[in-house]
N, C-alpha and C positions, 0 to 999 in steps of 0.2 A: 504493500500500500504506500502510495506517495505520501510524504509529510506534509503537514498542515501548511508550513510556511511556503514550501514549493507550490502548493495548490493555490495559495492566495496569490502568489506571483503569476502563475498561470491564469488564474481568473482575471487579474487586471489586464493581461495581454488579450485575453479571449473578448473582453468588453469593449476593446478599442473602437473597432469599426467592422462593417460588413466586409471589407476587404480581407479578413482573415477567414478566407474560404480556400483551403488548399486544392479541393476539387474544381475550384473556378467556376466555369460555366455549367460543368456537370454536377454542381453541388444540389442535392435533393432538399436542402434546408431541414435536415432531420433535427437540428437543434444541438448535436454534440459539440459544434464549434461555438456554440453560445454559453458553454460551461468550461470549468477548468480541465474537463476531460479531453479538451482540445489536444492536450499533450499526447493522447493516443490515436488522434485522427488518421494519421498516415497508415497506420495498421488497421484501423477499425473502419475506415469509410469504404463502402461498397464500391465506390467509383475510383478509389485510389489503390484498393488491394482486394482484388476478387478472391474470396476464400470460402465459398459456400461449402465445397466439399470438406474441408478441414473443420469448419464449424458444425456441420452436420454431424460428424464424427464425435465432437465434443459434447453436442446436446442430445444426439439421439442414440449414441453408441455405435452408429455406422453411418457411411454416406451412401449415396444412391449406387443400387446395382445396375450398372450400364447395360447389363444383358436382358434387363426387364424394362419394357417401354413404359409401363405404368409409372415406374421410378423416374424415368426421364421427364414425364409430364407432371406428376403430382408430388414428387419428392418422397423422402422417406416416410412411411405411413404404416400404421397398424391395421387400420379400418377406415371405411368411408360409408356415409349414409346420406339420405335426405331427410329433413326434418321441419317441423313447424311446432310453435308453441300451441298447446291446446287453448290456452286463453291469452291471446296477444297482448301485449303491452300497448296501451293507447298512445299514439303518436311516434311510435317506433317505425323505422323505415320499412321493416319487413314485420316479422312477428316478435322480435326482441329477444332473440336468443343470447346475443352477446351481452346485452344489458342484464339479463337474468342471471347469467353465470357470474358476472361481476358482483351483483348484489348478493347473491347466495355466498359467495366466498367471503364477503364482508360480514354478512349476518352470522356465519358460523365460525368467524374468527380464523378462518385460514389465512387471511391477509389483513393487513393494517391499513392499506392504501391501494388504490387503483389509479394507475396513469391512464388518463382518457383525455378526450378533447371536447370540451364545451366551445360554445361560440360567444363572441363579444355581445354586449347589450345593444351596439348600434347595427350589427350585421349578422344575419343568422348563417352566413357562409364564411365568416372570418374565424379560423381556428383559434382557440385558446386553450392550450394544454393545462391540466390541472392533476393534482394528486387528490382523488376524491376519497373521503374518509367515511361517507355515509351513502346508503342507497339513493337517497334524494339527489345527492351530487353526481352519482353515476347516472341516473335517469336525466338529469339535465344535459348529459352528453350525448343522448340518443340521437339518431340520424347522422349519416355520413357528412363529412365536410370535404367536398371533392376538390380540395386545394392543397398545395404544399403546406405541411404542418410541422412546426418544430417540436414535436413530441418530447424529444429527449432534453429540451431545455430545462425541464424540471429535475434532472438528475441530482444536481447540487442539493436541491431540498431534501432528497432522500437521506443523504449523509447528515444534513443540518438537524433534521427532525428525528433522527434515531430510528427510523422505520427499519424492521428487520425481515418483514415478510410482506412481499409486493407482487401485485398483478400489474402487468403492462399490456395494454391493448395497442397494436400498431401495425404498420405495413412493412413490407419486405426490406427496404433499405433502412428504416429506423431499427429494425430487429436485428439486421446484420450487425450494425454498429453496436447495439445494446449487448449482443452475444460477445463481441469482441472485447468489451469492457466490464463484462458481467462480474468477473472475479475482483474487480476494483471497488464494487459498490458496498461492500461490507454487509451483504444480505445473508440471512440464515436460509431463505428460500425465495426463489424468483419463479412466478408462473408468467408464461406468455401466451396471450390469446391473440391470434392474428387474423387479419382479413386479407383476402387477395386484393391487389392493387395494380391498376394500369392507367396510364394517361392522365396523371394529375396536371393541374395547371396553377398558374399564379391567380390571385384574386381578380386582377384585370383580365387575364386570360378566360377565366370563368365568365366574367360578365360579357366578354365577346361571344362565348359560345351561347349564352342564355339569349342574348339579343339577336343572334344569327339564326337560332334554332326554335325558340319558344314563341308561342303566340302572345304570351304575357310573362315577360322575363321577371317583372318586379313582384309577381305573386308566387314565383315557384318556391316551394318549400324543400323538396329534394327531387333527385332524378337518378335513373340507373339505365344503363345499356343492358336489356334483357334478352332472355333466351328466344323470344319470338322475333329476334332481329328488329325490334323497335326500342327507341328510348322512351321511357315512361317518366313524365314529369308529373308530380303531384302539386296542386295549387292550394292556396289558403282556403279556398272554399270547399276543399276535398275532391275536387274534379281532377280526373287523370287525363292528360294529353299524351298522345303517342305519335312519335315521328319516326318513319322507317329509316334504318341505317343508310340505305343506298339514297336517300334524299338529302343527306347532309351536304352542305356547301364545303366540300373538301378543300377547295382552293383557298377559301377564306380561312379555314380552320386548321390547316396543316401547321401553321406557325404558332398555335396556342399552347402546344404541349410542351412541358418542361424537358430540355435536353437530358436531364437525369432520367425521366420516363421513357424517352426514346433510346436510352442506353441501358435499360434494366431487363435482366433475364431471371427474375425472382417474382413473376406474376403470382405464384401460389403460396408465397410466404413460407419458404422452405424451412425456416429456423424457429417458427413458432411450436409450442407444445400441441395446440389446438387451433384449427383453422375453421372459421364460419364465413361462407360466401354464399354464393348462389349458382355460379356458372356450370357446375356439374350435376345439378339437381333439375327436376321438372320445373315448368314455369309455376311460380307461386310457392315454391319450396326453398328451403336453404340447404346448401351443401356443406357437410361437416367432415372434416378430415383429422383423424386422430393420429398424431405423429409418434407418440411415446407414451409411457406409463403416466407421467404427469397430466398430458392432455386427456387420457382416460379418467384420471381422478376428477378433473374439471367437468367433463361430461357427465359423469356419474351423478353429480350434484343435482343435475336438471332432467335426467333422463325420465322421470316420472311425469314430467310437465310437458313432454314431447309427444307428438305423433311422429312416427319415423316409417320410412320405407327404404328398401334396398336401392343403391344407384344401379343404373342401367346405361346402356350404350346403344344407339341406333342411327343409322344413316351413314354417309360417307363424306368426309370433309375436303379430302385432297384437291379435287377439281376446283371447288370454290375458292380454296386458299391460293392455288396457283393462278387462277384468273384475277384474283385480287391484288396481287403484287403489282403488275403494271398499272392496273387501274387506279391504285392509290398514288403511285408515282405520277400519274398524269393529272391527278386531281379530278377524276370523273365524277360528275353529279347527274343522276337521272332525273328527268322530269318527275314531279311528285306522283302523277298517276301511275307512271311506270315503276317507281320506287315502291309504291304501296302494293302493286300487283307482285312484284318480285318477292317482297317480304312475306306476302300470303303464301306463295308458292313454296319458298325455301322453308317457311315454318312447318308446311305440311309434309315435304319430302326431304328436308335437309337435315344435318346433324343435331342430334338431341341427347340429353344426358351427358355422360362423360365425353361423347364424341363431339358435342358442342364445346365443351371444355377444351377438348384438344384443337378444335377449329379456332378458338379464340387465341390459344397459346401459339399456335402455328403462325396465324395472321400477324400477331404482334412480334413474335420472335424473328420472322423474316423481315418484316420492316425495320426492326430495331437492329439487326445484324447489318443491314444496309445503311442505316444511319451511322453506326460506328465505323464501318468500312469507308465511308465517304467522309466522314468528318474527323474521326480519330483513328486512321489507319495504323499508327503506331501502337494502340492499344488493342487491337483486335484480337490478337492471339491470347494475350494473357487475360483480357477482360471477359471474354465470352466463355462461360462454363462448357465442360465437355458434353453435358446432357443437351445444352442448347444448340451446339454444333452439330449434334445428331439429328436433332429436331429440324433445324435449317437445312441439313444436307439431304433431306427427303424432297426438295423442291429446286428448281431450276431458277437461278437468280440472274438478273441482268448482268451482262459482261460490260465492263466500263474501262 
């Protein structure tokens, strides 16, 4: 453990300016550089030191089996299922599984605090990381904030508050950095509940997306890219607006995604103990991935509150992914009538369940591989994990 005087010195340097971002334009603003743990950033940052395989071994007791395609796609895991809460939490983005787990862990005394993300009083989409100490504070964090969020900026508070048992909720880049400094936190027990993550934006980028895509950007409460190939916007009045993927104004929106997200190959949050998302489940259900015994312990807390069903895989993704590579590059946008029709057809005959998850991973990994190859060729070999190279290797990429 670094001594206190050294940490104070590091803290004073960390707070100087935003220029202290060693990853530069690839910084995902995870918050580590806002703390005295910046001392570890060159080893910990996902965009400076790709080390998923080593951290999987540290966290789960093994890294991915590269002979097993499910490991390529979904990471180290013990089990997967689809689930819904029997009694959904009012105001949750889905049925509230993540919030329920966090509340149960606090109520049962398994943890003393939960790192989660509320929003500021002024802006429902402006993230405000906190260490929640009560279920009420956890519930105040429900609903995703689809913007870059400095979750790890609260790490200093952990040591200062004397917390010893902690749950952290976060996305892949945050969790890789967290795992890299985990032993420095002085905790007796760390639980990690992850969500899959792709294509985050700055707050300004989010505003551009909303204004370009939604009929009423000022009333959007939350949104998600869903398995029916539509974006679902929920508005303040409870109404749901859907927009087909293929009708997005790609040319206008290509520049809103953070460079870190365009360079990320950890869509499924490989280093969490338990992952709760949606992309491997039927429409309206959540996809749960148990990675290790700690993750199973967390899921067991809420099992009786869930309806569950097995995961399944249906359809074929490869042709759609291959066709999408040049279409994205060219910024193709279909007329809305054609986009709606295509969405209906693909929803009926296209990839579903785990095959939809593979479709989404393939689409983003091929795009991101090209982004790194074009913009950071010197990083390509070391930055792209072996499992991602194997996924991308299934497709024909443009020669440049």
